[in-house]
C-alpha positions as CSV (number, residue, x, y, z in Angstrom):
1,M,194.8,118.4,128.3
2,L,192.9,115.2,127.8
3,P,193.2,113.4,124.4
4,R,190.2,114.0,122.1
5,D,187.6,111.2,121.8
6,W,187.2,109.0,118.8
7,K,183.7,108.9,117.3
8,T,182.0,105.6,116.2
9,L,180.6,106.0,112.7
10,T,179.3,102.4,112.2
11,S,179.4,99.2,114.2
12,R,178.7,95.6,113.0
13,E,178.6,92.3,114.8
14,V,181.1,89.9,113.4
15,Y,180.6,86.9,115.8
16,R,178.6,86.0,118.9
17,N,178.4,83.0,121.2
18,P,177.1,82.8,124.8
19,W,180.4,84.1,126.3
20,I,181.7,86.8,123.8
21,R,180.6,89.2,121.1
22,L,183.0,90.4,118.5
23,R,182.3,93.6,116.7
24,E,184.0,95.8,114.1
25,D,183.6,99.5,114.3
26,T,184.4,102.2,111.8
27,V,185.9,105.1,113.8
28,A,186.6,108.8,113.1
29,L,189.9,109.8,114.6
30,P,190.7,113.2,116.1
31,N,192.8,114.1,113.0
32,G,189.8,113.5,110.7
33,K,190.9,110.1,109.3
34,T,188.9,106.9,109.8
35,T,190.0,103.4,110.8
36,I,188.5,100.1,111.7
37,Y,188.6,98.9,115.3
38,G,187.8,95.4,116.5
39,V,186.3,95.0,120.0
40,C,185.6,91.9,121.9
41,E,182.8,92.3,124.4
42,L,182.6,90.1,127.5
43,A,180.4,90.0,130.5
44,P,181.9,91.4,133.8
45,C,184.0,88.8,135.6
46,V,185.1,88.1,139.1
47,G,188.0,86.6,141.0
48,V,188.2,85.4,144.6
49,L,191.3,84.9,146.7
50,P,189.9,82.7,149.5
51,F,191.8,82.3,152.8
52,V,191.1,79.1,154.8
53,D,193.2,80.7,157.6
54,D,195.7,83.5,157.9
55,E,198.4,81.7,156.0
56,H,196.7,79.4,153.5
57,V,194.6,80.0,150.4
58,V,192.4,77.8,148.2
59,M,193.7,77.7,144.6
60,V,192.5,75.8,141.5
61,R,194.1,74.6,138.4
62,Q,192.5,73.5,135.2
63,H,193.3,73.2,131.5
64,R,193.5,76.6,129.9
65,Y,192.8,76.0,126.3
66,V,194.1,79.3,124.8
67,F,197.6,78.7,126.2
68,G,197.5,74.9,126.2
69,E,198.5,74.7,129.9
70,S,197.2,72.7,132.8
71,H,199.9,73.2,135.5
72,R,199.4,76.8,136.7
73,W,197.6,77.6,139.9
74,E,195.0,80.4,139.9
75,M,192.3,81.7,142.2
76,P,188.7,80.9,141.5
77,T,187.4,83.1,138.7
78,G,184.4,83.3,136.3
79,G,181.9,85.4,134.6
80,C,178.9,87.3,136.1
81,K,175.6,86.0,134.9
82,A,173.0,88.5,133.7
83,G,171.3,90.3,136.6
84,E,173.9,89.0,139.1
85,A,175.8,91.4,141.3
86,P,179.6,90.9,141.3
87,E,179.4,89.8,145.0
88,Q,176.8,87.1,144.1
89,S,179.0,86.0,141.2
90,A,182.1,85.8,143.4
91,Q,180.2,83.7,146.0
92,R,178.8,81.4,143.3
93,E,182.2,80.9,141.6
94,L,183.8,80.2,144.9
95,I,181.2,77.5,145.8
96,E,181.3,75.9,142.3
97,E,185.0,75.7,142.0
98,T,186.2,75.0,145.5
99,G,183.3,73.7,147.6
100,Y,183.6,76.6,150.1
101,R,181.2,79.5,150.8
102,A,182.7,82.8,152.2
103,G,181.5,84.2,155.5
104,Q,183.2,87.4,154.6
105,L,183.7,88.7,151.1
106,R,185.6,92.0,150.5
107,L,185.9,93.8,147.2
108,I,189.6,94.9,146.7
109,N,189.9,96.0,143.1
110,I,188.0,96.7,139.9
111,H,190.0,96.8,136.7
112,Y,189.8,96.4,132.9
113,T,191.3,93.1,131.8
114,S,192.5,94.6,128.5
115,K,192.3,98.3,127.9
116,S,192.6,98.2,124.1
117,V,190.6,95.5,122.4
118,C,188.4,93.8,125.1
119,H,185.5,95.3,126.9
120,E,185.6,93.3,130.2
121,V,185.5,94.6,133.8
122,A,187.0,92.4,136.5
123,H,186.0,92.6,140.2
124,L,188.4,91.1,142.7
125,F,187.5,89.9,146.1
126,I,189.3,88.5,149.2
127,A,187.3,85.8,151.1
128,H,187.6,84.8,154.7
129,D,185.6,82.7,157.2
130,L,185.2,79.8,154.7
131,Q,182.7,77.1,155.3
132,R,182.4,73.8,153.3
133,V,179.2,73.4,151.4
134,P,177.4,70.1,150.7
135,A,178.7,68.4,147.6
136,H,175.5,68.9,145.6
137,E,176.0,72.7,145.9
138,S,179.5,72.6,144.6
139,V,179.0,71.7,140.9
140,P,181.6,73.1,138.4
141,D,180.5,74.3,135.0
142,D,180.4,71.6,132.3
143,T,183.7,72.8,130.9
144,E,185.5,72.9,134.2
145,F,187.7,69.9,135.3
146,L,189.4,71.4,138.4
147,E,192.1,70.4,140.8
148,V,191.6,72.2,144.1
149,G,194.5,72.8,146.5
150,I,195.2,74.6,149.7
151,L,198.6,76.3,149.4
152,P,200.6,78.5,151.7
153,F,200.1,82.2,150.8
154,S,203.8,82.7,150.9
155,D,204.2,80.0,148.2
156,V,201.5,81.6,146.1
157,L,203.2,85.0,146.4
158,R,206.6,83.5,145.3
159,M,204.8,81.9,142.3
160,V,203.4,85.3,141.3
161,L,206.8,87.0,141.7
162,D,208.5,84.3,139.7
163,S,205.9,84.5,136.9
164,E,204.8,81.0,137.6
165,I,201.3,82.3,138.2
166,R,200.4,84.4,135.1
167,D,196.7,84.9,135.4
168,A,196.2,88.7,135.7
169,M,193.4,88.6,138.2
170,T,195.3,86.2,140.5
171,V,198.5,88.3,140.2
172,I,196.7,91.5,141.1
173,A,194.8,90.0,144.1
174,V,197.9,88.3,145.5
175,L,200.1,91.4,145.1
176,W,197.3,93.5,146.6
177,M,197.0,91.1,149.6
178,A,200.8,90.9,150.0
179,R,201.1,94.7,150.2
180,A,198.2,94.8,152.7
181,R,199.9,92.2,154.9
182,G,203.2,94.1,154.7
183,S,204.9,91.2,152.9
184,L,205.6,93.2,149.8
185,K,207.4,96.5,150.0
186,T,206.4,99.3,147.7
């Protein structure tokens, strides 16, 4: 038997900026009681694990303000712009952050980044047949100061398994690809 739904009684916006909207809802619970519930709404996002050849991937690292870290590798990620399909967003982010365009882009996973307080849907892709783009096409966002590296996939997998890479989208894509390649036993 499925759990019974909660019912939204009221909803008010608490905060908004170009990237997030925070709202507070008053909710009726299945037992008749009410509670407040905070929800952070974000646009859909994408992540791309780009292979330059069978054994090497392009990774980026940048300062991540929330955790105060600059040393962790991650795959190119970003938000979908309004009216942009996830595939278009993935290609755009790949170009902006790495200077490569994917000849082949394959969707491997769609997931919720947080099932309890954030409304954000992530679309993960694997990219192959990379081609360099002219420098004027590869312009990061104003808040991105990136280091780009080409790393052996085996090293990236080890970093995921050792929790050195902690970005959820990267972890999911790397583990998915390792399983597909037979380098991760289930």
